[in-house]
N, C-alpha and C positions, 0 to 999 in steps of 0.2 A: 550608473557605473557599469552595469552588465552590458548594456547596449553599446557603450563606448569604451569597452575594456581596452586600456592602453597596452596590456601585455600581449593580447592575442587579437589584434585587429582583424576583422573579417570573420571571426568565429561566430559572432552573433548572426551574421548573414547566413551562415550555414544552418544554425539552429532555426532561424526564421523560415528558411526555405523548407526545412524538414517538417516543422510544425504546420506550415501553411498547406503542404501537400499531403502529409500523413497524419496530422493531428497529434504529434508527439510533443505536446506543450507542457513539459515538466516544470516550467516557470509559472508561478502564480501571479496573476494581475492583482495589484493592491486595490484598485478601484475599478469597477465596471462602468464604463461610459454607457449612456443610454443607447440601446440598440443591439450590441453584440450578443451572440448566442449565450444563453444563460449557463450552459454547461461549462463555459470557460471560467466561471467564477470560482471563488474559494469555497468549496462545499462545506468544509469544516466549520465555517462561520455563517452558514445559512445563506450563501450567495447574497452578499450585501450590495445589491444593485439598486439603482435609483428610481426604477419605474414601478415598484411594488410597495404598498403601504407599510406592511409589517417589517420587511427588511430595512426600509428607509427609516422607520422609527428606531429599530434596533441599532442601526449604525450611529445614532445620536448618543447612545450610552457610552460615556468616556472609557470605561474599562474594556468594553468590546472593541472600541477603536484602537486602544493601546495594545490589547492582546493580538488583534488582527495584524497590526503593523509589525509587532515583534515576530509573530509567527511567519508572516509572508517574507519579511526581510531576512530572517534567519535561515529558513529553508531554501529560499532562492539563492542566497550566498553559498550555502553548502552544495546545492545541486549544481550551480554554475562552476564551483571549484572542482568538483569531481569530473564534470564534463570537460573542463579545460585540461585537467590532468590526463584524461584519456586521449584527448586530441594531441597533446604533446607526445605521449607515448606512440601514437600513430605516426607522427612526423618523424620520430627517431627510427621507427621500423622502415618507413619509406626511404630514409637516407641510407639505411643498410642495404636495402634492395638496389638502390641507385648506385652504390659504391661497389656492389658485388659481394659484400659480406654475407648476404643472404641471397638465395636463388629460388625463384619460383618454379614450381613443377609445371610440366607441360599442361597447358589449358588453364592454369591457375592465374588469377589476377589479384592485385592488391588495390582496393578502392577505398580511400579514406572516407569519402562522403557516405558510401554504403555502410561502412563500419560505424560511422558516427550515427547514422540513422538507426542501426540496430541497437547501439548503446543508448540512444535517446529513448527508445522503446522500453528498455530495461529500467532506465532511470524514472520514466513516467510511471511504470507499473509499481516500482518499489517505493516511490514517494507518494502514492495514492492519487496519481493523475492518469490512470489508464484511459485509453481511447475507447469510446463507446461504439466506434465504427458506424455502421448503418443506423444504430439506435441514437446517434447524437441528436437528430432533430427532436426526438422524443424525450430528451434529457429533462426539460422542465417538468414534464408529467412524472417521469421516474423519480425526480427529486422531491416531488410532493407526496410520493408513496413510500419510497425507501430513503433512509438518511444517507446522504453522500454516496450515491451509487458508483461514481468513478473511484472513490477511495476504496470502497468494499471490493469492487472488481479487481483493482490493482493488488490488494492483499490476497485475493483468491487465485489469480493467475500468475502472480509474481514468480513462484518457483519454476515456471517453465523455462526461464532463462538459464537455469542450471544445466539444461539439455539443449541449449541454443545451437543451431547449425553454424553460427559464426564463432570460430575458435577464440577470438579476442574477447567477445562478450561473455562467452562461456567461462573463460578464465577469470574475468572480473566478477562474475556472478558467484563462483565458488569461493573466491577470495573474500568478497564482502559477506557472503552468507556464513562462512565459517567464522569470520571475525564477529559478526552479529550474534550468532548463537553461542559461540564460545565465550565471548565477553560477558553477556548477560547471564547465560546459563551458569557459567563458572562463578559469577558473583552470587547468584541465588543459592547455588549448592554449597558454596563456601560459608555463607551465613548460616545455612542449615547445619553444616558440620560443626560450626563454632557455637551452635546453640542460640543464635540470635533470633531465629524465627523457625517456623515449620514450613514445609514445602510438600505439596501434593504431587506424587509421582505417577498416579494413575492417569494415563493419557486420555481416558474417556471421561474424566471429571472436568467440570467447568472450571475447577481451580488448578488444573494441571500446570505445574511449574510457576505458580503464583506464590508470593510471599504472604504468609499468614501469621499475624500476631494477635492472638485472641480472636475477637470478632472482626478484626481489620484484615481485609484482603487487598493486597497490592499487586497490580499487573504491570510489570516493567517492560512488556513486550511490544508496546506501541500499537496494539490492535491486532497483531499477527496471531496471538495465542488462540483467539476464538476460532479462527479458520483452521488451525492445526487440530483442535479438538473436534470440530465439525467433520473434517476430512478423515480423521482417525475413526470416528464413530461410523461414518459412511463406509469406510473400508472394511471395518469389522462386519457390518451388515451384509456387504457384498460377498465377503469370503466365508461367512457363517455356513452356507450349504456345503462348502468344500472342506472346512475344518471340523464340522460337526459340533462346534462350540457356539452357544447362543451369544449374540452381541449384547453386551451389558454396559449401561452407563452408570455413573456414580453421582449421587446428589452432593452438591457442594454445601448444602444446609445440614442434612441429617447424616451424610456419610454412607447411606444405604445404597446398595446396587439395585438396578432395575433393568428389565429387558427393553431393548431399543426396538423401535419400528420406524420404517422409512417415513411414514406420514407425519408422525409426531416430531421426528427429528427435523424434517424440512419446515414444519409449521413453527417450531420453536426457534429455528435459525432465522426465519423471515420476521418473526415477531421482534426479535432482538435488533433487527435492522429497520424497523418502521420509522418513518419520518415523525416528528413530534406531533403534528396535528392528527395524523392517522392513528398514532399511539393513543392519544387522548380519546379519540372516538372509540377505539377498540376497548379501552379500559372502561369507558362509560357503558358500552353495550354488554360487556361480559361481567362487569362489577368486580374485576380483578386487575390489579396493577402488575406490570411486568416483574 
């Protein structure tokens, strides 16, 4: 349905050209045919490709297949919908320039394909499909060490689009970012205010802005919260010599504060992103689970 979209014929050709040249493939393939680069697979489901034994066996589990189909179909429909909306807004702006309602400054150009490319980059980052660039050939190795490296990279570098040089992308990034943080943050804090649950407000706690009901901890942020906490702790470490205040973390288990250091912070963050097999080996070697 996306490839042959009857509403915007030709838009998929624009997407296809962008992803072929720049690697902005925000659409997830449902099945990986034998041969394509492994990094194009759906990382969240362990790259269910046909030429490796464990993924091949995993793909036979009915619940995995159903979940994968629902996830891929749902997120592709959403991503294509917003990509199409942005394209339509670009066509309207182009019409205004053509009719003289809007005027370009001297030396300024309005390039729809260029703007679509920039927006596709944002969409890929924000939906966990960040381009690995020159590291793309090493993606199979990275995927065996770190869990879903493209997804993690997208979460880490996604905020850069708030400061994009492209004004149309920058506007969309702020609109979407404010809506995302405002909606989820508002719901979390409203529940806290009504006494439905507790919420940790210390930005250096692993439980920052999570819902807590007794021993149950709920993260409604879709994986973004971990990176916010990591970057907050890293920022405190970097600014500590200037502020004179030690960088402190807070345990989500005991509630006690503890001094942060760069080595342990990075080690802890990387451990939380280990691929399952590496995680099992690490737990066996250390005798401790994550």
